[in-house]
N, C-alpha and C positions, 0 to 999 in steps of 0.2 A: 202167600198173594204177592203176586209178581209186579212191582210196578214201574215202569220205564219209559220215558218219553221217547218216543221214536223221531218223531217229525213234526216240524212247525211250518207251515205253509200258509201263503196268501199275500196279498199285497203287502201288509205290514210284516209278514214273516210270523206272525203271533194270530193270524186269524183262524187258524184250524191246529189242534194239538191230537197226535196220534200216540195213544198209550197202552202198553200191554197191561192188562188187570189182572188176569187170572190164567194159570196154567191148571188142568184137571185131566184125569184120566176117565172116561165113561166106563160103565158096568161092564163093558166088553174088554176094558184096556186099551182101548186107543186114546190117544193123545189130544188135549183141544186147547185153544188158546183163545180167550175173549180178549178182543180189541176194543177201546173205546175212544170215538172221536169226539171233541168238544170245541166249541167256539169260546174261548175265555173273554171275550166282549159280550156276549150273550149265554150266560151260564146255563139258561134252560135249554140251548141246543145243543144236541148230542145224538149219537148213534153207535150201537153196538154192534160188532160184527163178530163171529165164531169162525176159527178156522180149523180144520182145513175145508169147511163146507162153503165159506166166503157168505155164509147168510148173515143179513143184516135182520136181525131177529127183533131191534127196538130202536125206533128214532123218532125223533120230535126237533123240528125247526130247519132240518135239511131238506134242500131240494131235492127230486131224483136225481137230477143230473148230478149234483154234489156227490150222492150217495154212489151213485155209478162211479165217478172220479175217485172217490176213497177205496172203492171195491178194487179199482184199476189200480190204486198205489200199492194194496196189500196184495195183491196176485204178483205184481212184479216184485214186490220186495220180500215175499214169503219165507223163501231161503233164510235171510237175514232176520227175520222175524223169530222164526223157530230156533235159531242159534241163539241169539239173545234171550229168548225166554228160557231154553234149556240152561244156558249159563248162569242165570240169576237164580234160578230154581236149586241148582246145584249150589252155589253160594249160600243161600238162604238154608239149604240143609245141613251144610258144613258150618254154619253159625250157630245152629240148633244144637251140634253134638258136641 
């Protein structure tokens, strides 16, 4: 399991947290990343995205506009997200061997 805080933004710089929670291969061998966004001040508010599809498959408490802004953030930072996820997955595997 990969857990990396990518970004915090908002008026207080802690209104939204973006986290890589999981990297996995599907049955066809394609890589996917699960991204979770949360509002720390409102723990029940979250959205989960799957890359590379940019599919928000689960959300509660975010407005449609906020979800579009989060997806835009993920789209513009996707290469960085993939690099971070692969680095952390490699270091996790190295620690287990």
